[in-house]
N, C-alpha and C positions, 0 to 999 in steps of 0.2 A: 761636268754635267749637272752637279747639284746646284751650281750657281745659275745655270740656264733655267733649271726647273723653278727656282725661287723667283727669277725674273718673270717667267711666264705666269706664275701664280699671282705675283704682284700686279702685273699688267691686267689680268682678267678681273682681279678684285677692284682695281681702279675703274675699269670700264663698266663693270656691273654697278658700282656705286654711282657713277655719273649717269648711267641710263636710268637707275632707280630715281635719282633726284629729278631728272627730266620727266619721268613718268608721273611723279607726284606733283610737279608744278604745272604740267601742261594738261590739256583736256584728256581725261581718262577713257574716252570712248574710241580712242585711236589704236593703231597697231603698236604704239609705244608701250602699252601695257605688257606686251609679250617680249619686248626687247631685253630686259634684264634676265629673264629666264633663258632666252636664246643664247645670250653672251655667256652666262654662267654654265650652261650645258655644253656649249662648244669649248669653253675653257677647260672644263673637267675632262672632256673627251681628248683634247689636245695634250694636256698634261699626262693623262694615262697612256696615250699612245707614245709619248716620249719615253715613258718608263719601259714600254715593251720593246723599244728599239735597242736598248742596252744589251 
């Protein structure tokens, strides 16, 4: 279970980093500004819900 949690954390960190880079390089007046926050929030919720399942 710990390995799965680490994989999830790694996945969401990578997705958040990619979306942050996209946000900084593209037009900042679009919905892309909120994408890193959405991915990070969903990732945090997902990892915490995995902890509750145990």
